[in-house]
N, C-alpha and C positions, 0 to 999 in steps of 0.2 A: 677181737682184734683181726684186722685183715692182713693178708700176706705182705702188702707193700709196707705197712707199718712195722710188721715183724722184721722184715729184711732191713729196713732203715735202722731199727734198734740194734740189730746185729752189727751193721756197719759202724754205727756211732760208738758202740762198745769197743770194737777193735781199733777204731781211729783214736779214741781216747787212751786205751791201754797201750797201744804201740807208738803213739805220738806221731803217726803218719798214716797215710791212706793206702799204702802199697798192698797190704793183705786184703783190704776191702776191694780194691780194684781187681786183684787176682781172683778172688771169690766171685765177683760180679762177672768177670770174663768166663769163668767156668760155668756159672749159671746160664749165661747167654748161650754158650755152646750147647748145653744140655737142652735148653728150650728150643733152640734151632733144630736139634735132633728130634724133638717131639713131632715136628712137622713131617719128618720122614717116617716115624713109627710112633703114633700117639699111644699105642698100647704097651709101650716099653715098661711102664711101671706096674708093680704088683697091685692087683685089685684088693681093696680093703673089705672089711666085713659088711659095709653098707652097700656094696655092689655098684656104687656110682663113682666113688672116689678112688684114685690110684695114688700110689706112693713110690717114690724113687729116692735113693740116698745120694748125697753128694757131700763128701768130707764128713763132718760131724753133724750134718743136717739131714732132715727128711723133707722132701718137697711133696706136698699133697696137692693133687690136681684133679680136675674133672674135665671130661670131654663133652663139649656141647656141639650142637650143629653149627659148623663153620668156625669154631674157635676152641681153644683150650684155656681154661681158667685155673690159675694157681690159687689154691685155697689157703695154704699155710706153709711157712718155713719153720720147721720144728727143730730146735737145738737139742740134739741127743744128749748133751752134757748136763742138761738140767736135771737136778735131783729133786724129786717130790717126796716130802716127808709126810 
């Protein structure tokens, strides 16, 4: 699953649960601000064990991203509240 689909699922969940889009809009604004900050300091996230992917937390989520020549690619939006049995 790619990051845009994961983020869409997060928004759909909260839109349905809350019966409004306010939380999703606020989260999207925070993500936009964080991504804009990447352009100032793309190394802001912690390097993961694979040495190419970086990770940064925002609320209950982890954003995984990679730095490529000329752009930053968001790989995944991980919900930290997920419990794996």
